[in-house]
Each structure stands twice: as structure tokens, then as C-alpha cells.
KELO-493815 format. One line per field, with one value per residue: y, z, x of N, C-alpha, C, O in turn; residue in one letter; chain. Coordinates in nm, 2 decimals. Each point is the difference from the previous one (the first is absolute). Layout:
N
n_c2	[Y,...]
n_c3	[Z,...]
n_c1	[X,...]
ca_c2	[Y,...]
ca_c3	[Z,...]
ca_c1	[X,...]
c_c2	[Y,...]
c_c3	[Z,...]
c_c1	[X,...]
o_c2	[Y,...]
o_c3	[Z,...]
o_c1	[X,...]
code	[A,...]
unit	[A,...]
This chain:
143
n_c2	[-0.10,-0.08,-0.24,-0.13,-0.09,-0.22,-0.04,-0.13,-0.23,-0.18,-0.05,-0.17,-0.21,0.09,0.11,0.04,0.21,0.11,-0.24,-0.04,-0.06,0.08,0.19,0.25,0.14,0.13,0.08,0.23,0.24,0.14,0.21,0.18,-0.03,0.04,0.29,0.16,-0.02,0.30,0.06,-0.16,0.21,0.11,-0.20,-0.07,0.20,-0.06,-0.16,-0.07,0.13,0.01,-0.25,0.00,0.09,-0.02,0.04,0.13,-0.06,-0.06,-0.12,0.03,0.04,0.11,-0.23,-0.01,0.11,-0.06,-0.06,-0.08,0.01,-0.12,-0.13,-0.05,-0.07,0.13,-0.24,-0.01,0.01,-0.04,-0.19,-0.08,0.13,-0.16,-0.16,0.11,0.09,-0.13,0.22,-0.04,0.10,0.22,0.15,-0.01,0.21,0.04,-0.09,0.14,0.25,0.18,0.04,0.20,0.12,0.04,0.08,0.22,0.15,0.05,0.06,0.17,0.26,0.13,0.16,0.11,0.25,0.00,-0.10,0.10,0.01,-0.05,0.07,0.08,-0.20,0.00,0.06,0.09,-0.18,-0.06,-0.03,-0.05,0.00,0.02,-0.10,-0.18,0.14,0.05,-0.02,-0.04,-0.14,0.00,0.08,0.21,-0.02,0.09,-0.18]
n_c3	[0.02,0.19,0.08,-0.02,0.10,-0.13,-0.24,0.02,0.01,-0.15,-0.07,0.12,-0.04,-0.17,0.05,-0.24,0.09,0.08,0.17,0.15,0.06,-0.14,-0.07,0.06,-0.17,-0.01,0.31,-0.05,-0.16,0.11,0.04,-0.14,-0.12,-0.10,-0.06,-0.23,-0.14,0.06,-0.20,-0.14,-0.09,-0.22,-0.16,-0.12,-0.16,-0.09,-0.12,-0.20,0.02,-0.09,-0.03,-0.20,-0.13,-0.10,0.02,0.02,-0.27,0.09,0.28,0.15,0.09,0.26,0.11,0.02,0.18,0.14,-0.21,0.07,0.23,0.24,0.01,0.08,0.11,0.20,-0.05,0.15,0.27,0.20,0.06,0.16,0.27,0.14,0.04,0.21,0.14,0.13,-0.10,-0.19,-0.06,0.00,-0.12,-0.12,-0.06,-0.16,-0.23,-0.07,-0.06,0.01,-0.21,0.05,-0.11,-0.09,-0.16,0.03,-0.02,-0.20,-0.17,-0.05,-0.06,-0.12,-0.02,-0.12,-0.05,-0.22,0.02,-0.12,-0.24,0.08,0.07,-0.17,-0.17,0.04,-0.23,0.05,-0.01,-0.18,0.23,-0.03,-0.20,0.14,-0.15,0.06,-0.05,0.18,0.19,0.23,-0.16,-0.01,-0.25,0.02,-0.31,-0.11,0.05]
n_c1	[0.09,0.07,0.05,-0.25,-0.12,0.12,-0.13,-0.14,0.03,0.16,-0.21,0.01,0.19,-0.05,-0.16,-0.11,-0.01,0.17,-0.04,0.07,-0.27,-0.05,0.10,-0.08,-0.17,0.18,0.04,-0.13,0.01,0.24,-0.04,-0.18,0.19,0.20,0.02,-0.11,0.21,0.11,-0.04,0.10,0.10,-0.09,-0.05,0.19,0.05,-0.19,0.08,0.20,0.24,-0.17,-0.01,0.12,-0.02,-0.21,0.26,-0.16,0.01,-0.09,0.04,-0.15,-0.21,-0.09,0.03,-0.23,-0.03,-0.04,0.00,-0.18,-0.01,0.12,-0.23,-0.24,-0.16,0.08,-0.08,-0.09,-0.06,0.15,-0.09,-0.19,0.10,0.09,-0.20,-0.17,0.10,0.06,-0.12,0.06,0.20,-0.13,-0.07,0.23,0.03,-0.17,0.10,0.15,0.06,-0.19,0.10,0.10,-0.06,-0.19,0.12,0.06,-0.19,-0.18,0.12,-0.16,-0.17,0.13,0.17,0.11,-0.16,0.08,0.24,0.12,0.07,0.17,0.20,0.03,0.02,0.15,0.17,0.23,-0.08,0.17,0.09,0.14,0.11,0.23,0.08,-0.12,0.10,0.11,-0.17,-0.01,-0.02,0.26,-0.10,0.01,-0.04,-0.18,0.08]
ca_c2	[0.07,0.08,-0.03,0.08,0.14,0.07,0.16,0.07,0.04,0.16,0.14,0.02,0.07,0.09,0.05,0.16,0.16,0.03,-0.09,-0.02,-0.11,-0.11,-0.03,-0.10,-0.10,-0.11,-0.08,-0.12,-0.13,-0.15,-0.11,-0.11,-0.18,-0.02,0.05,-0.11,-0.16,-0.03,-0.04,-0.17,-0.04,0.07,-0.04,-0.11,0.09,0.13,-0.07,0.00,0.11,0.07,-0.09,0.02,0.14,-0.09,-0.11,0.08,-0.05,0.24,0.00,-0.09,0.14,0.06,-0.03,-0.03,0.12,0.01,-0.16,0.06,0.14,0.04,-0.13,0.01,0.17,0.11,0.06,0.03,0.19,0.03,-0.12,0.05,0.13,0.07,-0.06,0.02,0.18,-0.08,-0.14,-0.14,-0.02,0.06,-0.14,-0.13,0.04,0.09,-0.16,-0.09,0.02,-0.05,-0.11,-0.10,0.03,-0.05,-0.14,0.02,0.02,-0.13,-0.10,0.09,-0.06,-0.15,-0.18,0.09,0.04,-0.02,-0.02,0.16,0.05,-0.21,-0.04,0.13,0.07,-0.14,-0.10,-0.02,-0.07,0.00,0.12,0.02,-0.05,0.03,0.18,0.08,0.14,0.06,0.12,0.07,-0.07,0.01,-0.15,0.08,0.01,0.12,0.02]
ca_c3	[0.00,-0.05,-0.16,-0.10,0.03,0.02,-0.03,0.07,0.12,0.02,-0.06,0.14,0.13,-0.01,-0.07,0.05,0.00,-0.08,-0.11,0.08,0.01,-0.04,0.08,0.11,-0.02,-0.08,0.04,0.06,-0.11,0.02,0.14,0.08,-0.02,0.15,0.08,0.00,-0.01,0.11,0.10,0.12,0.13,0.07,0.07,0.08,0.09,0.09,0.15,0.14,0.12,0.11,-0.02,0.07,0.14,0.10,0.04,0.03,-0.01,-0.08,-0.06,-0.16,-0.06,-0.05,-0.02,-0.13,-0.08,-0.02,-0.04,-0.09,-0.10,-0.06,0.00,-0.06,-0.02,-0.09,-0.07,-0.18,-0.08,-0.01,-0.15,-0.09,-0.06,-0.09,-0.10,-0.12,0.09,0.03,0.07,0.01,0.07,0.15,0.10,-0.05,0.13,0.08,-0.03,0.05,0.25,0.01,0.05,0.09,0.13,-0.05,0.01,0.14,0.11,-0.01,0.11,0.15,0.03,-0.12,0.01,0.13,0.10,-0.01,0.09,0.07,-0.08,0.03,0.18,0.04,-0.06,0.06,-0.03,0.06,0.15,0.03,0.02,-0.10,0.06,0.02,-0.01,-0.01,0.03,0.04,0.01,0.04,-0.07,-0.08,0.00,-0.14,0.02,-0.08,0.16]
ca_c1	[-0.08,0.12,0.08,-0.02,-0.01,0.13,0.02,-0.11,0.06,0.09,-0.04,-0.10,-0.01,0.07,-0.06,0.16,-0.08,0.05,0.01,0.08,0.04,0.06,0.13,-0.06,-0.09,0.07,0.06,-0.15,-0.10,0.06,-0.01,-0.03,-0.01,0.04,-0.11,-0.13,0.01,0.08,-0.10,0.00,0.11,0.03,-0.09,0.04,0.12,-0.06,-0.11,0.12,0.03,-0.13,-0.02,0.19,-0.09,-0.03,0.01,0.10,0.13,0.00,0.17,0.05,-0.04,0.16,0.11,0.00,-0.05,0.14,-0.02,-0.09,0.05,0.12,0.03,-0.05,0.00,0.08,0.12,-0.06,-0.04,0.10,0.04,-0.08,0.03,0.15,-0.03,-0.12,-0.05,-0.16,-0.11,0.00,0.09,-0.02,-0.15,-0.02,0.07,-0.07,-0.12,0.17,0.00,-0.12,0.00,0.10,-0.14,-0.08,0.12,0.02,-0.07,0.03,0.09,0.03,-0.18,-0.06,0.13,0.09,-0.09,-0.15,-0.05,-0.11,-0.10,-0.09,0.00,-0.10,-0.17,-0.02,0.00,0.04,0.02,0.02,0.03,0.11,0.06,0.04,0.02,-0.11,0.00,-0.05,-0.06,0.05,0.08,0.04,0.01,0.08,0.08,0.05,-0.04]
c_c2	[0.19,0.04,0.09,0.14,0.19,0.14,0.07,-0.01,0.12,0.07,0.07,0.09,0.06,0.09,0.16,0.05,0.01,-0.10,-0.03,-0.15,-0.13,-0.06,-0.16,-0.14,-0.10,-0.04,-0.12,-0.14,-0.08,-0.07,-0.07,-0.12,-0.03,0.01,-0.22,-0.12,-0.03,0.00,-0.07,0.01,0.12,0.02,-0.06,0.02,0.10,-0.12,-0.06,0.09,-0.03,-0.15,0.05,0.13,-0.05,-0.11,0.13,-0.01,0.16,-0.03,-0.14,0.05,0.06,0.01,-0.11,0.16,0.07,-0.05,0.03,0.14,0.05,-0.13,0.02,0.19,0.04,-0.08,-0.10,0.09,0.08,-0.02,0.08,0.11,0.00,-0.07,0.00,0.07,-0.05,0.01,-0.10,-0.07,-0.02,-0.11,-0.13,-0.01,-0.03,-0.14,-0.11,-0.03,-0.10,-0.19,-0.04,0.01,-0.06,-0.20,0.00,-0.06,-0.16,-0.07,-0.02,-0.15,-0.19,-0.13,0.11,-0.10,-0.20,-0.15,0.13,-0.02,-0.12,0.02,0.10,-0.02,-0.15,-0.14,-0.10,-0.03,0.05,0.17,0.04,-0.07,-0.01,0.20,0.03,0.15,0.05,0.10,0.14,0.02,0.10,-0.06,0.02,-0.15,0.12,0.12,0.18]
c_c3	[0.01,-0.15,-0.10,0.10,0.02,0.01,0.07,0.14,-0.03,-0.06,0.13,0.08,-0.09,-0.12,0.08,-0.04,-0.18,-0.15,-0.02,0.06,-0.10,0.06,0.12,-0.01,-0.10,0.00,0.12,-0.07,-0.03,0.14,0.03,-0.03,0.17,0.12,0.07,0.07,0.16,0.14,0.08,0.03,0.15,0.14,0.12,0.13,0.08,0.03,0.11,0.01,0.03,0.05,0.13,0.10,0.09,0.01,0.04,0.04,-0.07,-0.07,-0.20,-0.11,-0.10,-0.05,-0.14,-0.12,0.03,-0.04,-0.14,-0.10,-0.08,-0.07,-0.23,-0.08,-0.04,-0.04,-0.18,0.00,-0.11,-0.17,-0.10,-0.08,-0.09,-0.13,-0.14,0.03,-0.03,0.12,0.01,0.10,0.17,-0.03,-0.04,0.20,0.17,0.04,0.08,0.11,0.01,-0.01,0.04,0.17,-0.02,0.08,0.16,0.04,-0.06,0.12,0.20,0.04,-0.07,0.12,0.15,0.14,-0.01,0.16,0.20,-0.01,0.03,0.11,0.02,-0.05,0.13,-0.07,0.09,0.15,0.06,-0.08,-0.16,0.01,-0.06,-0.12,-0.01,-0.01,0.16,-0.05,-0.01,-0.03,-0.14,-0.09,-0.13,0.05,0.03,0.18,0.05]
c_c1	[0.07,0.05,-0.02,-0.06,0.12,-0.01,-0.09,0.09,0.08,-0.02,-0.10,0.12,0.16,-0.06,0.10,-0.09,0.11,0.03,0.15,0.06,0.05,0.12,0.00,-0.08,0.09,0.04,-0.08,0.00,0.12,0.00,-0.10,-0.06,0.07,-0.10,-0.10,0.10,0.00,-0.19,-0.08,0.09,-0.07,-0.10,0.00,0.09,-0.09,-0.11,0.09,-0.05,-0.12,0.04,0.11,-0.05,-0.07,0.05,0.19,0.15,0.05,0.19,-0.04,-0.05,0.15,0.11,-0.03,-0.04,0.17,0.13,-0.04,0.02,0.11,0.13,-0.07,-0.03,0.06,0.13,-0.17,-0.04,0.10,0.09,-0.09,-0.03,0.14,0.02,-0.03,-0.08,-0.14,-0.09,-0.04,0.07,0.00,-0.12,0.06,0.13,-0.09,-0.08,0.08,-0.06,-0.10,0.02,0.06,-0.07,-0.04,0.06,0.05,-0.11,-0.04,0.11,0.04,-0.10,0.01,0.08,0.04,-0.13,-0.07,-0.03,-0.04,-0.15,-0.11,-0.04,-0.07,-0.11,-0.03,-0.02,0.06,-0.01,0.19,0.12,0.10,0.08,0.14,0.07,-0.07,-0.06,-0.10,-0.07,0.13,0.19,0.00,-0.03,0.08,0.19,0.12,0.03,0.07]
o_c2	[0.09,0.10,0.09,0.10,0.12,0.08,0.11,0.11,0.11,0.08,0.12,0.12,-0.03,-0.03,0.03,-0.08,-0.05,0.05,0.02,-0.03,-0.10,-0.12,-0.12,-0.11,-0.11,-0.08,-0.11,-0.12,-0.11,-0.12,-0.10,-0.04,-0.03,-0.09,-0.09,-0.05,-0.10,-0.03,0.04,-0.10,0.00,0.07,0.00,-0.06,0.07,0.04,-0.01,0.01,-0.04,0.09,0.02,-0.03,-0.02,-0.09,-0.03,0.02,0.06,0.03,-0.04,0.01,-0.02,0.09,-0.04,-0.01,0.05,0.00,0.05,0.03,0.06,0.01,0.03,0.08,-0.03,0.07,-0.01,0.06,0.04,0.08,0.06,0.01,0.07,0.04,-0.03,-0.02,0.05,-0.08,-0.04,-0.08,-0.09,-0.11,-0.08,-0.09,-0.03,-0.02,-0.10,-0.09,-0.12,-0.08,-0.12,-0.07,-0.09,-0.07,-0.11,-0.11,-0.09,-0.05,-0.07,-0.12,-0.10,-0.11,-0.03,-0.11,-0.05,-0.01,-0.03,-0.01,0.00,-0.02,0.01,0.08,-0.04,-0.08,-0.09,0.09,0.05,0.05,0.06,-0.05,-0.02,0.10,0.11,-0.03,-0.01,0.06,0.05,0.08,0.04,-0.11,-0.10,-0.03,0.00,0.12,0.04]
o_c3	[-0.08,-0.08,-0.04,-0.03,0.04,0.08,0.03,0.05,0.04,-0.01,-0.02,0.04,0.07,-0.09,0.10,-0.08,-0.10,-0.11,-0.13,0.01,0.06,0.05,0.01,0.05,-0.04,-0.09,0.05,0.02,-0.06,0.02,0.07,0.04,0.10,0.07,0.08,0.10,0.06,0.12,0.09,0.07,0.12,0.10,0.10,0.10,0.08,0.08,0.12,0.00,0.10,0.07,0.12,0.12,0.10,0.00,0.00,0.11,-0.08,-0.11,-0.10,-0.10,-0.10,-0.07,-0.06,-0.12,-0.09,0.10,-0.08,-0.12,-0.11,-0.03,-0.09,-0.07,-0.12,0.00,-0.12,-0.11,-0.12,-0.07,-0.10,-0.11,-0.10,-0.08,-0.11,-0.06,-0.08,0.09,0.10,0.07,0.06,0.05,0.03,0.08,0.11,0.10,0.06,0.06,0.00,0.09,0.00,0.10,0.02,0.09,0.05,0.04,0.06,0.11,0.07,0.03,0.04,0.04,0.11,0.05,0.09,0.05,0.10,0.08,-0.04,0.03,0.11,0.05,-0.01,0.06,0.03,0.07,0.11,-0.11,-0.02,0.11,-0.12,0.06,-0.05,0.03,-0.04,-0.10,-0.10,0.06,-0.05,0.05,-0.06,0.10,0.06,0.02,0.11]
o_c1	[-0.01,-0.01,0.08,0.05,-0.01,0.04,0.05,0.02,-0.02,0.09,-0.04,-0.02,0.09,0.07,0.06,-0.05,-0.05,0.03,0.01,0.12,0.05,0.00,0.02,0.03,-0.06,0.04,0.02,0.00,-0.03,0.02,0.01,-0.11,-0.07,-0.05,0.01,-0.06,-0.03,-0.02,-0.08,0.03,0.02,-0.02,-0.07,0.02,0.07,-0.09,-0.03,-0.13,0.06,0.06,-0.01,0.00,0.07,-0.09,0.12,0.05,0.07,0.05,0.06,0.08,0.07,0.04,0.10,0.00,0.06,0.07,0.07,0.01,0.00,0.12,0.08,0.07,0.02,0.10,0.03,-0.01,-0.02,0.06,0.03,-0.05,0.01,0.09,0.03,-0.10,-0.08,0.01,-0.06,-0.06,0.05,-0.01,-0.08,0.02,0.04,-0.07,-0.05,-0.04,0.03,-0.03,0.00,0.02,0.08,-0.04,-0.01,0.03,0.06,-0.02,0.07,0.01,-0.06,-0.05,-0.05,0.01,-0.06,-0.12,-0.06,-0.08,-0.12,-0.11,-0.05,-0.08,-0.12,-0.08,-0.07,0.04,0.00,0.00,-0.10,0.00,-0.03,-0.03,0.00,-0.12,-0.12,0.03,0.04,0.07,-0.11,0.02,0.03,0.06,0.11,-0.03,-0.01]
code	[G,M,Y,F,G,K,D,G,L,V,A,A,F,T,A,S,R,N,G,D,A,E,G,T,Q,G,A,L,H,D,A,W,P,L,L,C,A,L,Q,P,C,N,A,L,V,F,V,Y,D,G,V,I,Y,A,A,N,D,Y,R,F,V,R,N,L,M,L,I,G,F,F,G,I,F,L,P,I,A,A,A,G,Y,Y,A,A,H,S,F,V,A,V,W,A,A,K,A,S,L,N,A,W,R,C,G,G,A,V,W,L,I,E,W,S,M,R,D,L,W,R,H,A,G,G,R,D,T,E,A,P,R,G,N,A,P,Q,A,S,E,G,T,S,L,L,Q]
unit	[A,A,A,A,A,A,A,A,A,A,A,A,A,A,A,A,A,A,A,A,A,A,A,A,A,A,A,A,A,A,A,A,A,A,A,A,A,A,A,A,A,A,A,A,A,A,A,A,A,A,A,A,A,A,A,A,A,A,A,A,A,A,A,A,A,A,A,A,A,A,A,A,A,A,A,A,A,A,A,A,A,A,A,A,A,A,A,A,A,A,A,A,A,A,A,A,A,A,A,A,A,A,A,A,A,A,A,A,A,A,A,A,A,A,A,A,A,A,A,A,A,A,A,A,A,A,A,A,A,A,A,A,A,A,A,A,A,A,A,A,A,A,A]
């Protein structure tokens, strides 16, 4: 749906009284397929952010964002700027950062904290075993 409404959406958000919005509209048209493809990943990122915040694991979010910004976003954005001077390169960097965030969040919630969630949900009668994180402990490998 969003892909096919491209012309109307781009025009609605870039309308100019002077009629000089063609450059901006062209850049958005170039980046539009990437922006559309990002939406499922973005949705997962924001849902998992909420779950991580509910678990009070702000340290994990901080570390994930710092590593992602300096290790993924910044190098890709810089390379895209210097190599292509492209608006699409900025969005590719943002897409990479969100993919990193999504992967980290899925790892934390679905694998690292799985025993904790099962125990808290009442599905297990025994406490988490081994090195499973406890609610008051940091759950991050990135601590």
C-alpha cells in the first residue's frame, strides 16, 4: 500500500509554494523502495524496544545503540556521503542500524531472557537454571 501511494505521499510532505521541491521529491523517489522495505523491521524494533524498556534493561539498549551508531551507521553514512553523495546512502545506514537493533533485541528477548520470561509467566514451576538472567541483573553480553 505505501509503495503504491508514493507520489501522493511525497507530494504531500514536500509541497513548496515556490515550486522548487523537485530535488527533494527526486531524492525521496530514489529512496522510496528502501523506506518501504524497512517498515517491517522498524515495527519489530519499536515493539522490542518497548519490551526491553519494560524489562528495565536500559544498559543493553545504550550499548546496542552505541555499537550500532559508531560501528554500523556512521561508517556506512560516511562511505555513502563521500562515495555517492546520496540520500539513499543515509537511509541505507539507518536501515543497517535498525537491522542491528532488531537483531540485538530479538537475541535479548527471544534467547537470552527466554527462561526468565517463561518463569515469570508461570509456565515453569522451577526457577531459571544455570546462567539465565535474573530480573535484577543485567542481561546483556554487551555490559
